[in-house]
C-alpha angles and dihedrals in degrees: 000000000000117000092242091052091050091050091050091050090051093054093046091048091052089050091052093049094051093046090052095052117101115266116250094215134020092211121087090222088074091066121099092212115085119221094173099245111159112248092221096053116130125240121253128039118354121185120214094002128190119240128009142253094240116064116229115259116252100213108026106121087217099039128139122285134033130295146170118208138176112207133178126195148094136294140175089238129088099254122104134269095253116067133177109212119197132183128184117185142155139180127217114201112218099184141337127199108205124200163184084344130014110271094027123100139055131314135185120201142170118229134188130183142166123202117194136177127205128198104234091188090071120082092235096040092242119221107244105181139347126199119197120199133183121176149169108222120190108199127193130187133186115171109312094340118091134174134201118202109183138179112193144164126220131188123182129203136186119232117253093236091050091052093049095046096045102034093227128158111249114234126198100230114188139146145161121234138197114206135187121186126174119198131190131187129205114175109304092346126091126179132180138182142174138099148232141236121222116211142160088041134168111235096034096226089068088074100104147124128264130200113209131186143141151159131235137191126202123186114242110234123357135317091243128010095235145011128042093332097053089104095043129095140176119258134181136176143179119202122191129191130179122191124206094208089059094051090266092297111178127237116201119200120180132179132175132170146095126319119205119206143164129275125238090262093066102022097152101035105079142034124239116251135181144198112216142175110231138205131180132181125172144042111357118271088207108103102225090046100045091129092053126091120240134186121178145150129198148120132277145183115223128192119198127223 
């Protein structure tokens, strides 16, 4: 077995073991991950709810929320070594059925995101690639185990300046995907694993399977007991994907930094946000360049939804 395949199997196995462990608390409030569910929400059916039952992933390059990152590295494509990566995303909760405890149940949402990359080596910061996603995630939580079942569509487009400067043929890359992820939390540790199947793709060879797993750590309590950092904590995550179409090549995405939240006195008034160092190594997460190899490091600001 190739070394990359063994490493992927190790991460996915760890995710499975943590998910399978008994939950320490049946109440969502015992979790260190924050899905933004109001503490005063009533049980039963809630229309257009805030928050979600599945916490956003720290290190997924195409995770929920919005971000702005500066990354520097190498690629087998023609764009430069300095890239500005931007993501804008939001989630609209349609309904949530809570029970038997607050934060447990089933939720259906509608999500939309755009992920774009800009070549900072060009005077006009040329747009390289833009990926558009719209999805219907069904999330389920029982105790410290949560699941995301998602059907989504993605289309990817090259920037006009990139096409003109590199004389490439523009391809209409698009696909649908069905994803299942299972996540489990145990104290400060969270692990998740699953995969997705891409279908209805253009071009046809994009129809493939993806293995997806990862681990996350969140600091219990705050970074400092008082002052400006009393609502800050350390976070870290490693996200791993392996794609069948690319001979199961492995993409490693790691982030670590400080997450800033809200105190109990203003629990519902602000979003969580973080500043993280970032590293990526593997097949490109940029849609039009998914067959290319990318390695980069950088820093980013991320805002949760």
